[in-house]
C-alpha positions in Angstrom: -22.3 -19.4 17.3 -21.1 -17.6 20.2 -23.1 -16.3 23.0 -23.7 -12.5 22.3 -22.7 -12.7 18.5 -25.3 -11.8 16.1 -26.1 -12.7 12.5 -25.6 -9.6 10.3 -25.0 -8.5 6.6 -21.5 -6.6 5.8 -24.0 -3.8 5.1 -25.4 -3.6 8.3 -21.7 -2.6 9.6 -20.3 -0.5 7.0 -21.0 2.0 3.9 -19.1 2.1 0.8 -17.5 5.3 -0.3 -16.5 5.7 -3.8 -13.1 7.4 -5.1 -12.3 9.1 -8.4 -9.7 10.5 -10.7 -9.2 14.5 -10.6 -8.8 15.6 -14.3 -5.5 14.5 -15.3 -5.7 17.7 -17.9 -5.5 20.2 -14.7 -1.8 20.4 -13.4 -3.1 22.1 -10.1 -4.6 18.8 -9.0 -1.5 16.5 -9.4 2.1 16.5 -8.0 0.9 17.8 -4.5 1.5 15.8 -0.8 -1.7 13.9 -0.7 -1.1 10.1 -1.4 -3.6 9.0 -4.3 -4.4 5.3 -4.4 -4.9 3.5 -7.2 -4.9 -0.7 -7.8 -0.8 -0.6 -8.4 -0.6 0.6 -4.9 -2.7 -2.1 -2.8 -0.1 -5.0 -2.8 0.7 -3.2 0.3 -1.3 -4.3 3.7 -0.6 -1.0 4.9 -0.4 1.8 3.0 1.9 4.9 4.1 2.6 6.4 0.6 1.7 5.8 -3.1 3.3 6.6 -6.3 1.0 9.3 -7.6 0.3 12.3 -5.6 -2.5 15.3 -5.5 -3.0 18.5 -4.5 -5.5 19.9 -1.8 -7.4 21.6 -4.5 -8.1 18.1 -5.9 -10.4 17.0 -3.4 -13.9 16.9 -4.1 -12.9 17.6 -7.6 -13.1 13.7 -8.7 -11.9 12.1 -5.6 -12.6 11.9 -1.9 -9.9 12.1 1.4 -10.4 9.2 4.2 -8.5 9.6 7.1 -5.9 7.4 8.6 -7.2 3.8 9.7 -9.6 3.2 6.7 -10.1 0.0 4.9 -10.0 0.0 1.4 -10.5 -2.6 -0.8 -10.5 -2.9 -4.7 -13.9 -3.8 -6.2 -12.8 -3.5 -10.1 -9.9 -4.7 -12.2 -8.3 -7.9 -13.7 -6.3 -8.2 -10.2 -9.8 -9.6 -9.3 -9.2 -12.7 -11.5 -6.8 -14.0 -8.9 -6.8 -11.8 -5.6 -8.9 -9.3 -3.4 -6.6 -6.9 -2.6 -7.1 -5.1 1.3 -5.4 -2.1 2.6 -5.5 -0.2 5.7 -4.6 3.2 5.5 -1.8 4.9 7.7 -2.2 8.6 6.9 -5.2 10.5 5.0 -5.3 9.5 1.5 -7.1 9.8 -1.7 -8.3 6.9 -3.8 -9.4 6.4 -7.6 -12.8 5.0 -8.9 -11.5 1.4 -8.7 -11.5 1.0 -5.1 -13.9 1.5 -2.1 -13.3 2.9 1.3 -15.4 1.3 4.5 -17.2 3.6 6.4 -18.1 2.0 9.8 -21.7 1.9 11.5 -22.3 1.9 14.8 -21.3 -1.1 16.8 -18.7 -2.4 14.4 -14.9 -1.8 15.2 -12.9 -1.0 12.2 -10.2 -3.4 12.6 -12.2 -6.3 13.1 -14.3 -5.5 10.0 -10.9 -5.4 8.2 -10.0 -8.9 9.6 -13.1 -10.3 8.7 -12.4 -9.3 5.3 -9.1 -10.4 5.2 -10.8 -14.1 6.3 -13.0 -14.1 3.6 -10.9 -13.3 0.6 -11.6 -16.5 -1.2 -15.3 -16.2 -0.6 -15.3 -12.5 -1.6 -13.3 -13.2 -4.7 -16.0 -16.0 -5.7 -18.7 -13.2 -6.2 -16.6 -11.0 -8.5 -18.0 -11.1 -12.1 -17.2 -9.2 -15.6 -18.1 -5.7 -16.5 -19.4 -5.1 -19.6 -15.7 -3.9 -21.0 -14.4 -7.7 -20.0 -12.7 -6.4 -16.7 -13.5 -8.2 -13.2 -15.6 -6.3 -10.6 -17.3 -6.6 -7.3 -21.1 -5.3 -7.4 -21.5 -3.1 -4.3 -24.9 -4.7 -3.3 -23.8 -8.3 -3.6 -20.8 -7.5 -1.4 -23.0 -5.9 1.1 -25.4 -8.9 1.6 -22.4 -11.1 2.5 -23.4 -12.6 5.8 -21.4 -12.6 9.0 -21.5 -13.4 12.6 -20.9 -10.0 14.6 -19.4 -10.5 18.3 -20.1 -7.6 20.7 -17.7 -4.9 20.6 -15.4 -5.9 23.4 -14.6 -9.2 21.7 -14.3 -7.7 18.3 -11.8 -5.4 19.6 -9.9 -8.3 21.4 -9.7 -10.5 17.8 -8.5 -7.3 16.1 -5.9 -6.9 18.9 -4.6 -10.6 18.6 -4.4 -10.4 14.2 -2.9 -6.9 14.6 0.0 -7.8 16.6 1.0 -10.3 13.6 0.6 -7.2 11.2 2.6 -4.7 13.6 5.4 -7.5 13.4 4.9 -7.7 9.8 5.1 -3.9 9.2 8.1 -3.7 12.0 10.4 -5.8 9.5 9.1 -4.1 6.3 10.1 -0.8 7.5 13.4 -2.6 8.8 13.9 -4.0 5.1 13.4 -0.3 3.8 16.1 1.1 6.0 18.7 -1.5 5.2 18.1 -1.5 1.2 18.6 2.6 2.0 21.5 1.9 4.0 22.9 -0.3 1.0 22.2 2.4 -1.4 24.1 5.1 0.3 27.1 2.9 0.8 26.7 2.0 -3.3 26.8 6.1 -4.2 29.3 6.8 -1.9 31.8 3.8 -2.7 31.2 4.3 -6.7 31.9 7.9 -6.3 34.7 7.7 -4.3 36.5 4.4 -5.2 40.5 5.3 -5.5 40.3 3.4 -8.8 39.7 5.8 -11.5 39.0 3.2 -14.3 36.0 1.5 -15.1 34.5 -2.3 -16.3 31.5 -3.1 -18.2 28.8 -4.5 -16.5 29.2 -7.7 -18.6 32.5 -8.3 -17.2 30.8 -9.2 -14.0 27.4 -10.7 -14.7 25.9 -12.9 -17.5 22.7 -13.3 -18.8 21.2 -17.0 -18.2 18.7 -18.2 -20.2 17.6 -21.7 -19.3 13.9 -22.3 -20.6 11.8 -24.8 -18.8 8.5 -26.3 -19.6 6.4 -25.7 -16.0 4.2 -29.1 -16.6 7.5 -31.3 -16.6 8.6 -29.8 -12.8 7.2 -30.4 -9.5 3.6 -28.4 -9.0 5.6 -26.5 -5.7 8.5 -25.3 -7.5 8.3 -21.7 -6.7 7.2 -19.2 -9.6 8.5 -15.6 -10.1 6.1 -13.5 -12.1 6.6 -9.9 -12.7 3.8 -9.0 -10.2 5.8 -10.6 -7.5 8.8 -8.6 -7.9 8.8 -5.8 -5.5 9.0 -2.0 -6.7 11.9 -0.5 -5.6 13.3 -2.9 -3.5 15.7 -5.8 -4.1 14.2 -7.9 -1.4 11.8 -10.7 -2.9 8.8 -11.2 -0.3 6.5 -13.2 -2.2 6.0 -15.8 -5.1 3.8 -18.3 -6.3 3.9 -21.9 -7.6 4.6 -23.2 -11.0 1.5 -25.3 -10.7 -0.5 -21.6 -12.0 1.5 -20.8 -15.0 1.8 -22.6 -18.5 4.1 -21.4 -21.1 7.8 -21.7 -21.2 9.3 -20.1 -18.2 13.2 -19.3 -17.2 15.3 -21.4 -14.7 16.9 -19.5 -11.8 19.2 -20.3 -8.9 19.7 -19.0 -5.2 21.3 -15.9 -5.7 20.8 -14.8 -9.0 19.2 -11.3 -10.1 16.0 -10.8 -11.3 15.6 -8.0 -14.0 11.9 -6.8 -15.1 12.6 -6.2 -18.9 9.4 -4.8 -19.8 9.5 -0.5 -19.6 6.9 -0.7 -16.9 8.9 -3.0 -14.8 12.5 -1.6 -14.8 12.5 -0.5 -11.6 11.4 -4.3 -10.2 14.7 -5.8 -9.7 15.5 -8.6 -6.7 18.1 -10.9 -5.6 16.8 -14.8 -5.4 16.4 -16.1 -1.8 15.5 -19.3 -3.6 15.9 -21.3 -6.8 12.7 -21.6 -9.1 11.3 -20.2 -12.7 10.4 -17.0 -13.4 8.4 -14.9 -15.9 10.1 -14.8 -19.2 9.9 -11.1 -19.1 12.4 -11.1 -16.5 16.3 -11.3 -17.1 17.9 -13.4 -15.1 21.7 -12.4 -14.3 24.3 -14.7 -12.6 27.3 -13.1 -11.0 30.5 -14.6 -12.6 32.2 -14.2 -8.9 30.3 -15.0 -5.7 31.8 -12.1 -4.2 30.5 -9.6 -6.3 26.6 -10.3 -5.6 26.4 -6.8 -3.3 28.0 -4.4 -6.1 26.3 -6.3 -9.0 22.9 -5.8 -7.0 23.6 -2.3 -6.3 24.2 -1.4 -10.0 21.6 -3.0 -11.5 18.9 -1.9 -9.0 20.6 2.0 -9.2 18.5 4.8 -10.6 21.4 5.9 -13.3 21.2 2.0 -14.5 17.1 2.0 -14.4 17.0 5.0 -16.7 19.8 3.5 -19.1 17.6 0.6 -19.4 14.5 2.6 -20.3 16.3 5.0 -22.7 17.8 1.8 -24.8 14.7 -0.4 -24.5 13.1 -1.4 -28.3 9.7 -2.1 -29.2 6.6 -0.1 -29.6 3.8 -1.5 -27.4 6.1 -2.9 -24.8 9.1 -1.9 -24.9 11.9 -4.3 -23.9 15.3 -4.0 -22.1 18.1 -5.7 -24.3 20.8 -7.4 -22.4 23.0 -7.1 -25.2 22.9 -3.8 -24.9 22.7 -2.9 -20.7 25.7 -5.4 -20.3 28.2 -2.7 -21.9 27.0 -0.4 -19.2 30.5 1.4 -17.7 30.8 0.5 -13.6 33.5 1.3 -11.5 36.2 -0.9 -11.1 36.7 -1.3 -7.4 40.0 -2.5 -6.1 39.9 -5.9 -4.5 40.4 -4.1 -1.1 37.5 -1.8 -2.0 35.4 -4.7 -2.9 36.2 -6.6 0.3 35.1 -3.7 2.5 32.0 -2.9 0.2 30.7 -6.6 0.3 31.4 -7.1 4.1 29.0 -3.9 4.8 26.4 -4.8 2.3 26.2 -8.7 2.0 24.7 -9.0 5.4 22.1 -6.5 4.9 21.0 -8.4 1.8 20.8 -11.7 3.7 19.2 -9.9 6.7 16.6 -8.6 4.6 16.1 -11.8 3.2 15.8 -13.1 6.4 13.4 -10.6 7.3 11.1 -11.1 4.5 11.1 -15.1 5.3 9.7 -14.2 8.9 7.0 -11.7 7.5 5.8 -14.9 5.0 5.8 -17.1 8.6 3.9 -14.5 10.4 1.6 -14.2 7.6 1.1 -17.9 7.0 0.5 -18.0 11.0 -2.0 -15.5 10.9 -4.0 -16.4 8.0 -4.2 -19.8 9.9 -5.7 -18.1 12.7 -7.7 -15.5 11.6 -10.8 -17.5 10.3 -11.0 -19.7 13.5 -10.6 -16.4 15.5 -13.7 -14.9 13.2 -15.7 -17.6 13.2 -15.5 -18.2 17.1 -14.0 -21.5 16.6 -11.4 -20.4 18.9 -11.8 -17.9 21.9 -10.0 -15.0 21.7 -8.2 -15.7 25.3 -6.8 -18.9 23.8 -5.1 -17.5 20.5 -1.4 -17.2 20.5 0.1 -14.3 20.3 3.7 -13.6 18.6 6.5 -13.7 20.7 7.5 -10.1 20.1 4.1 -8.8 20.6 3.6 -10.7 23.7 6.8 -9.7 25.0 6.1 -6.0 25.0 
Protein backbone atom coordinates (compact mmCIF):
# COMPACT_ATOMS: atom_id res chain seq x y z
CA UNK A 1 0.00 0.00 0.00
CA UNK A 2 1.35 3.44 -0.95
CA UNK A 3 2.44 5.95 1.67
CA UNK A 4 -0.49 7.80 3.21
CA UNK A 5 -3.10 5.31 1.93
CA UNK A 6 -5.43 4.07 4.68
CA UNK A 7 -7.34 0.82 5.04
CA UNK A 8 -11.04 1.68 5.18
CA UNK A 9 -14.45 0.17 4.59
CA UNK A 10 -16.84 1.68 2.09
CA UNK A 11 -19.07 2.51 5.06
CA UNK A 12 -16.26 4.68 6.46
CA UNK A 13 -16.48 6.78 3.31
CA UNK A 14 -20.18 6.99 2.42
CA UNK A 15 -23.74 6.71 3.64
CA UNK A 16 -26.46 5.20 1.45
CA UNK A 17 -29.66 7.17 0.85
CA UNK A 18 -32.85 5.32 -0.12
CA UNK A 19 -35.26 6.44 -2.81
CA UNK A 20 -38.88 5.55 -3.43
CA UNK A 21 -41.92 5.84 -5.66
CA UNK A 22 -44.52 8.57 -5.14
CA UNK A 23 -48.11 7.37 -5.27
CA UNK A 24 -49.05 6.58 -8.89
CA UNK A 25 -52.68 7.30 -7.98
CA UNK A 26 -51.94 10.95 -7.26
CA UNK A 27 -51.57 12.85 -10.58
CA UNK A 28 -50.18 15.87 -8.73
CA UNK A 29 -46.94 13.90 -8.23
CA UNK A 30 -46.26 12.96 -11.85
CA UNK A 31 -45.36 14.47 -15.25
CA UNK A 32 -43.44 17.36 -13.75
CA UNK A 33 -39.96 18.56 -14.66
CA UNK A 34 -37.87 16.65 -12.08
CA UNK A 35 -36.18 13.51 -13.49
CA UNK A 36 -37.09 10.35 -11.57
CA UNK A 37 -34.51 7.61 -12.01
CA UNK A 38 -35.35 3.90 -12.15
CA UNK A 39 -33.33 0.88 -13.31
CA UNK A 40 -34.23 1.41 -16.96
CA UNK A 41 -32.42 4.78 -16.92
CA UNK A 42 -29.23 3.35 -15.42
CA UNK A 43 -27.71 2.23 -18.73
CA UNK A 44 -26.26 5.72 -19.08
CA UNK A 45 -23.10 6.48 -17.11
CA UNK A 46 -24.11 10.13 -16.77
CA UNK A 47 -27.74 11.01 -16.14
CA UNK A 48 -29.03 14.16 -17.81
CA UNK A 49 -32.65 13.07 -18.07
CA UNK A 50 -34.98 10.11 -17.49
CA UNK A 51 -38.07 8.53 -19.02
CA UNK A 52 -40.26 9.46 -16.04
CA UNK A 53 -40.61 12.80 -14.28
CA UNK A 54 -42.21 13.96 -11.06
CA UNK A 55 -43.33 17.28 -9.62
CA UNK A 56 -41.95 19.22 -6.68
CA UNK A 57 -45.01 18.10 -4.71
CA UNK A 58 -43.74 14.51 -4.89
CA UNK A 59 -40.48 15.26 -3.09
CA UNK A 60 -40.56 13.80 0.43
CA UNK A 61 -43.81 12.02 -0.46
CA UNK A 62 -42.27 8.69 -1.38
CA UNK A 63 -38.97 9.81 -2.88
CA UNK A 64 -36.00 12.12 -2.29
CA UNK A 65 -34.10 14.69 -4.33
CA UNK A 66 -30.30 14.53 -4.66
CA UNK A 67 -27.92 17.09 -6.15
CA UNK A 68 -25.99 17.02 -9.39
CA UNK A 69 -22.74 15.10 -8.94
CA UNK A 70 -24.33 12.33 -6.89
CA UNK A 71 -23.48 8.68 -7.58
CA UNK A 72 -26.46 6.33 -7.94
CA UNK A 73 -26.20 2.54 -7.81
CA UNK A 74 -28.71 -0.25 -8.41
CA UNK A 75 -29.24 -2.45 -5.34
CA UNK A 76 -32.27 -4.47 -6.43
CA UNK A 77 -33.39 -5.97 -9.71
CA UNK A 78 -32.63 -8.79 -12.12
CA UNK A 79 -30.07 -6.55 -13.84
CA UNK A 80 -27.78 -7.55 -10.95
CA UNK A 81 -27.65 -11.05 -12.40
CA UNK A 82 -25.28 -9.74 -15.07
CA UNK A 83 -24.08 -6.20 -14.26
CA UNK A 84 -23.82 -3.56 -11.55
CA UNK A 85 -25.13 -0.25 -12.93
CA UNK A 86 -23.47 2.93 -11.66
CA UNK A 87 -24.37 6.43 -12.84
CA UNK A 88 -23.52 10.01 -11.91
CA UNK A 89 -26.25 12.64 -11.89
CA UNK A 90 -25.69 15.73 -14.02
CA UNK A 91 -28.64 17.63 -12.51
CA UNK A 92 -30.84 17.25 -9.40
CA UNK A 93 -32.89 14.05 -9.63
CA UNK A 94 -35.17 11.82 -7.58
CA UNK A 95 -34.96 8.02 -7.70
CA UNK A 96 -36.89 4.87 -6.85
CA UNK A 97 -36.50 2.19 -4.20
CA UNK A 98 -34.33 -0.09 -6.35
CA UNK A 99 -31.52 2.47 -6.21
CA UNK A 100 -29.30 4.01 -3.56
CA UNK A 101 -27.57 7.39 -3.60
CA UNK A 102 -24.13 7.86 -2.06
CA UNK A 103 -23.63 10.62 0.49
CA UNK A 104 -19.95 11.33 1.16
CA UNK A 105 -18.37 11.46 4.60
CA UNK A 106 -15.44 13.79 5.39
CA UNK A 107 -12.13 12.72 3.87
CA UNK A 108 -13.63 11.15 0.76
CA UNK A 109 -13.87 12.61 -2.74
CA UNK A 110 -17.13 11.79 -4.52
CA UNK A 111 -15.48 11.27 -7.89
CA UNK A 112 -12.82 8.98 -6.44
CA UNK A 113 -15.45 6.80 -4.74
CA UNK A 114 -17.36 6.70 -8.03
CA UNK A 115 -14.17 5.47 -9.72
CA UNK A 116 -13.59 2.89 -6.97
CA UNK A 117 -17.08 1.48 -7.55
CA UNK A 118 -16.42 1.27 -11.30
CA UNK A 119 -13.13 -0.52 -10.69
CA UNK A 120 -14.77 -3.06 -8.36
CA UNK A 121 -17.99 -3.82 -10.26
CA UNK A 122 -17.26 -7.55 -10.55
CA UNK A 123 -16.45 -7.93 -6.86
CA UNK A 124 -19.60 -6.03 -5.91
CA UNK A 125 -21.72 -8.09 -8.27
CA UNK A 126 -20.37 -11.26 -6.65
CA UNK A 127 -21.95 -10.38 -3.28
CA UNK A 128 -25.45 -9.95 -4.77
CA UNK A 129 -27.93 -12.55 -3.50
CA UNK A 130 -31.62 -13.25 -3.99
CA UNK A 131 -34.45 -11.58 -2.12
CA UNK A 132 -37.45 -13.57 -0.92
CA UNK A 133 -39.42 -12.85 -4.11
CA UNK A 134 -36.59 -14.13 -6.34
CA UNK A 135 -35.07 -10.90 -7.63
CA UNK A 136 -31.41 -10.02 -7.14
CA UNK A 137 -30.32 -7.60 -4.41
CA UNK A 138 -27.26 -6.07 -2.78
CA UNK A 139 -27.58 -6.05 0.99
CA UNK A 140 -26.55 -2.70 2.44
CA UNK A 141 -24.44 -4.09 5.27
CA UNK A 142 -22.43 -6.33 2.95
CA UNK A 143 -21.88 -3.49 0.49
CA UNK A 144 -20.72 -1.02 3.16
CA UNK A 145 -18.36 -3.59 4.69
CA UNK A 146 -16.28 -3.85 1.49
CA UNK A 147 -12.66 -2.89 2.10
CA UNK A 148 -10.67 -0.28 0.18
CA UNK A 149 -7.39 1.58 0.33
CA UNK A 150 -8.11 5.30 0.56
CA UNK A 151 -5.33 7.66 -0.54
CA UNK A 152 -5.01 11.26 0.69
CA UNK A 153 -7.61 13.66 -0.71
CA UNK A 154 -5.12 15.26 -3.10
CA UNK A 155 -4.34 11.86 -4.62
CA UNK A 156 -8.03 10.91 -4.73
CA UNK A 157 -8.78 14.04 -6.72
CA UNK A 158 -5.83 13.53 -9.06
CA UNK A 159 -6.91 9.96 -9.83
CA UNK A 160 -10.48 11.11 -10.44
CA UNK A 161 -9.28 13.83 -12.84
CA UNK A 162 -7.53 11.26 -15.03
CA UNK A 163 -10.49 8.87 -15.15
CA UNK A 164 -13.03 11.63 -15.65
CA UNK A 165 -10.97 12.92 -18.59
CA UNK A 166 -11.90 9.68 -20.37
CA UNK A 167 -15.51 10.04 -19.28
CA UNK A 168 -15.64 13.65 -20.50
CA UNK A 169 -14.57 12.55 -23.97
CA UNK A 170 -17.11 9.73 -23.95
CA UNK A 171 -19.81 12.19 -22.90
CA UNK A 172 -18.81 14.65 -25.60
CA UNK A 173 -19.04 11.94 -28.26
CA UNK A 174 -22.40 10.80 -26.89
CA UNK A 175 -23.79 14.32 -27.13
CA UNK A 176 -22.47 14.66 -30.69
CA UNK A 177 -24.29 11.45 -31.60
CA UNK A 178 -27.54 12.84 -30.18
CA UNK A 179 -27.13 16.10 -32.14
CA UNK A 180 -26.39 14.27 -35.40
CA UNK A 181 -29.38 11.97 -34.96
CA UNK A 182 -31.67 14.93 -34.28
CA UNK A 183 -30.39 16.66 -37.42
CA UNK A 184 -31.10 13.51 -39.43
CA UNK A 185 -34.64 13.28 -38.03
CA UNK A 186 -35.36 16.88 -38.97
CA UNK A 187 -33.99 16.39 -42.47
CA UNK A 188 -36.21 13.33 -42.89
CA UNK A 189 -39.29 15.21 -41.69
CA UNK A 190 -38.67 18.09 -44.06
CA UNK A 191 -37.81 15.80 -46.98
CA UNK A 192 -40.77 13.47 -46.46
CA UNK A 193 -43.13 16.40 -46.01
CA UNK A 194 -41.89 18.48 -48.91
CA UNK A 195 -40.84 16.00 -51.57
CA UNK A 196 -41.75 16.85 -55.15
CA UNK A 197 -43.41 13.52 -55.77
CA UNK A 198 -47.03 13.23 -54.75
CA UNK A 199 -46.95 9.42 -54.77
CA UNK A 200 -46.22 6.84 -52.12
CA UNK A 201 -44.79 3.37 -52.02
CA UNK A 202 -44.92 0.55 -49.53
CA UNK A 203 -42.06 0.16 -47.07
CA UNK A 204 -41.70 -3.46 -48.18
CA UNK A 205 -40.66 -2.25 -51.64
CA UNK A 206 -37.51 -0.76 -50.10
CA UNK A 207 -36.63 -3.27 -47.39
CA UNK A 208 -37.27 -6.92 -46.55
CA UNK A 209 -37.24 -8.98 -43.39
CA UNK A 210 -34.36 -11.47 -43.17
CA UNK A 211 -34.92 -14.60 -41.11
CA UNK A 212 -31.67 -16.53 -40.91
CA UNK A 213 -31.80 -18.58 -37.67
CA UNK A 214 -28.55 -19.97 -36.35
CA UNK A 215 -27.49 -22.11 -33.39
CA UNK A 216 -25.07 -19.96 -31.32
CA UNK A 217 -23.11 -23.04 -30.27
CA UNK A 218 -21.98 -23.50 -33.88
CA UNK A 219 -20.42 -20.02 -34.06
CA UNK A 220 -17.04 -18.74 -32.82
CA UNK A 221 -17.38 -17.63 -29.19
CA UNK A 222 -16.33 -14.05 -30.03
CA UNK A 223 -19.15 -13.57 -32.57
CA UNK A 224 -21.01 -10.33 -31.65
CA UNK A 225 -24.43 -10.80 -30.07
CA UNK A 226 -27.04 -8.04 -29.91
CA UNK A 227 -29.87 -8.55 -27.41
CA UNK A 228 -32.77 -6.21 -26.88
CA UNK A 229 -30.89 -4.91 -23.84
CA UNK A 230 -28.10 -3.71 -26.16
CA UNK A 231 -30.34 -1.78 -28.54
CA UNK A 232 -30.32 1.90 -27.54
CA UNK A 233 -33.46 3.74 -26.49
CA UNK A 234 -34.59 6.34 -29.03
CA UNK A 235 -31.28 6.28 -30.85
CA UNK A 236 -30.29 4.62 -34.11
CA UNK A 237 -26.63 4.14 -33.17
CA UNK A 238 -25.69 0.73 -31.76
CA UNK A 239 -23.05 1.38 -29.10
CA UNK A 240 -22.57 -1.92 -27.26
CA UNK A 241 -23.06 -5.64 -27.77
CA UNK A 242 -22.16 -8.92 -26.14
CA UNK A 243 -20.63 -12.18 -27.35
CA UNK A 244 -22.48 -15.20 -28.65
CA UNK A 245 -20.91 -17.39 -25.94
CA UNK A 246 -23.27 -15.66 -23.47
CA UNK A 247 -26.46 -17.02 -25.11
CA UNK A 248 -27.96 -20.42 -25.83
CA UNK A 249 -31.22 -20.54 -27.86
CA UNK A 250 -31.55 -20.00 -31.61
CA UNK A 251 -30.70 -16.47 -32.75
CA UNK A 252 -30.97 -14.53 -36.00
CA UNK A 253 -27.98 -13.76 -38.16
CA UNK A 254 -27.54 -10.16 -39.38
CA UNK A 255 -25.01 -8.37 -41.59
CA UNK A 256 -23.27 -5.01 -41.56
CA UNK A 257 -25.76 -2.19 -42.35
CA UNK A 258 -28.83 -4.31 -41.57
CA UNK A 259 -31.41 -2.55 -39.39
CA UNK A 260 -32.46 -4.16 -36.10
CA UNK A 261 -35.99 -3.41 -34.87
CA UNK A 262 -37.16 -4.57 -31.43
CA UNK A 263 -40.49 -6.25 -32.11
CA UNK A 264 -41.87 -6.62 -28.56
CA UNK A 265 -44.11 -3.69 -27.62
CA UNK A 266 -41.92 -2.18 -24.86
CA UNK A 267 -38.98 -2.21 -27.31
CA UNK A 268 -40.51 -0.79 -30.52
CA UNK A 269 -38.58 2.44 -29.96
CA UNK A 270 -35.34 0.41 -30.08
CA UNK A 271 -34.15 0.63 -33.67
CA UNK A 272 -30.50 0.70 -34.76
CA UNK A 273 -28.31 0.20 -37.80
CA UNK A 274 -25.72 -2.58 -37.45
CA UNK A 275 -22.07 -1.40 -37.61
CA UNK A 276 -20.98 -5.06 -37.53
CA UNK A 277 -22.15 -8.51 -38.59
CA UNK A 278 -23.29 -10.98 -35.93
CA UNK A 279 -26.38 -12.52 -34.38
CA UNK A 280 -29.27 -10.93 -32.53
CA UNK A 281 -32.24 -11.82 -30.37
CA UNK A 282 -35.14 -13.53 -32.13
CA UNK A 283 -37.27 -10.78 -30.56
CA UNK A 284 -35.81 -8.37 -33.10
CA UNK A 285 -36.77 -7.98 -36.75
CA UNK A 286 -33.75 -7.97 -39.06
CA UNK A 287 -34.38 -5.60 -41.97
CA UNK A 288 -32.18 -5.45 -45.08
CA UNK A 289 -32.44 -2.71 -47.70
CA UNK A 290 -33.04 -3.93 -51.23
CA UNK A 291 -30.65 -1.21 -52.44
CA UNK A 292 -27.68 0.04 -50.40
CA UNK A 293 -28.45 3.66 -51.33
CA UNK A 294 -31.78 3.46 -49.47
CA UNK A 295 -30.18 2.81 -46.06
CA UNK A 296 -30.51 6.33 -44.66
CA UNK A 297 -34.07 6.78 -45.87
CA UNK A 298 -35.24 3.37 -44.61
CA UNK A 299 -33.56 3.85 -41.22
CA UNK A 300 -35.30 7.23 -40.91
CA UNK A 301 -38.66 5.69 -41.83
CA UNK A 302 -38.61 2.77 -39.39
CA UNK A 303 -37.28 4.87 -36.48
CA UNK A 304 -39.83 7.68 -36.98
CA UNK A 305 -42.51 8.34 -34.36
CA UNK A 306 -45.43 7.68 -36.77
CA UNK A 307 -44.02 4.28 -37.74
CA UNK A 308 -43.37 3.32 -34.10
CA UNK A 309 -46.96 4.33 -33.25
CA UNK A 310 -48.20 2.16 -36.13
CA UNK A 311 -46.15 -0.79 -34.82
CA UNK A 312 -47.76 -0.35 -31.41
CA UNK A 313 -51.30 -0.16 -32.83
CA UNK A 314 -50.90 -3.21 -35.07
CA UNK A 315 -49.02 -5.46 -32.63
CA UNK A 316 -50.77 -8.64 -31.53
CA UNK A 317 -50.59 -10.90 -28.52
CA UNK A 318 -51.75 -10.48 -24.94
CA UNK A 319 -48.88 -10.74 -22.46
CA UNK A 320 -46.10 -9.48 -24.76
CA UNK A 321 -47.60 -7.98 -27.94
CA UNK A 322 -45.31 -8.33 -30.95
CA UNK A 323 -45.00 -6.46 -34.21
CA UNK A 324 -45.58 -8.39 -37.42
CA UNK A 325 -43.51 -7.58 -40.51
CA UNK A 326 -46.26 -8.85 -42.81
CA UNK A 327 -48.28 -5.87 -41.52
CA UNK A 328 -45.49 -3.32 -41.17
CA UNK A 329 -44.22 -3.85 -44.71
CA UNK A 330 -47.45 -2.29 -46.00
CA UNK A 331 -46.70 1.07 -44.30
CA UNK A 332 -46.89 3.80 -47.00
CA UNK A 333 -43.78 5.98 -47.33
CA UNK A 334 -43.11 8.94 -49.64
CA UNK A 335 -41.75 7.97 -53.04
CA UNK A 336 -38.77 10.25 -53.52
CA UNK A 337 -37.41 11.07 -56.94
CA UNK A 338 -33.89 9.82 -57.57
CA UNK A 339 -32.51 13.36 -57.19
CA UNK A 340 -34.39 13.82 -53.88
CA UNK A 341 -33.07 10.49 -52.61
CA UNK A 342 -29.51 11.37 -53.63
CA UNK A 343 -29.68 14.71 -51.82
CA UNK A 344 -31.13 13.12 -48.69
CA UNK A 345 -28.61 10.27 -48.67
CA UNK A 346 -25.69 12.65 -49.33
CA UNK A 347 -26.69 14.61 -46.22
CA UNK A 348 -27.67 11.79 -43.85
CA UNK A 349 -25.33 8.90 -44.75
CA UNK A 350 -22.24 10.77 -43.42
CA UNK A 351 -24.16 11.48 -40.19
CA UNK A 352 -24.90 7.77 -39.73
CA UNK A 353 -21.28 6.83 -40.42
CA UNK A 354 -19.96 9.50 -38.06
CA UNK A 355 -22.31 8.32 -35.30
CA UNK A 356 -20.99 4.78 -35.73
CA UNK A 357 -17.40 6.05 -35.66
CA UNK A 358 -18.02 8.07 -32.49
CA UNK A 359 -19.63 5.03 -30.83
CA UNK A 360 -16.59 2.93 -31.80
CA UNK A 361 -14.28 5.56 -30.32
CA UNK A 362 -16.30 5.45 -27.10
CA UNK A 363 -15.86 1.70 -26.89
CA UNK A 364 -12.08 2.14 -27.22
CA UNK A 365 -12.05 4.90 -24.61
CA UNK A 366 -14.03 2.75 -22.17
CA UNK A 367 -11.70 -0.19 -22.73
CA UNK A 368 -8.64 2.00 -22.07
CA UNK A 369 -10.27 3.57 -19.01
CA UNK A 370 -11.33 0.20 -17.57
CA UNK A 371 -7.80 -1.17 -18.05
CA UNK A 372 -6.23 1.81 -16.28
CA UNK A 373 -8.83 2.22 -13.54
CA UNK A 374 -7.98 -0.70 -11.19
CA UNK A 375 -4.27 0.07 -11.45
CA UNK A 376 -4.80 3.67 -10.37
CA UNK A 377 -7.28 2.80 -7.64
CA UNK A 378 -4.94 0.19 -6.14
CA UNK A 379 -1.85 2.39 -6.40
CA UNK A 380 -0.15 -0.01 -8.84
CA UNK A 381 0.36 2.98 -11.15
CA UNK A 382 1.13 6.39 -9.74
CA UNK A 383 -1.26 9.03 -10.97
CA UNK A 384 1.54 11.11 -12.50
CA UNK A 385 2.43 8.22 -14.81
CA UNK A 386 -1.13 7.62 -16.03
CA UNK A 387 -1.88 8.29 -19.72
CA UNK A 388 -4.44 11.00 -20.38
CA UNK A 389 -6.67 10.91 -23.49
CA UNK A 390 -5.23 13.09 -26.25
CA UNK A 391 -8.13 15.54 -26.52
CA UNK A 392 -8.18 16.07 -22.76
CA UNK A 393 -4.42 16.54 -22.62
CA UNK A 394 -4.56 19.15 -25.42
CA UNK A 395 -7.13 21.31 -23.64
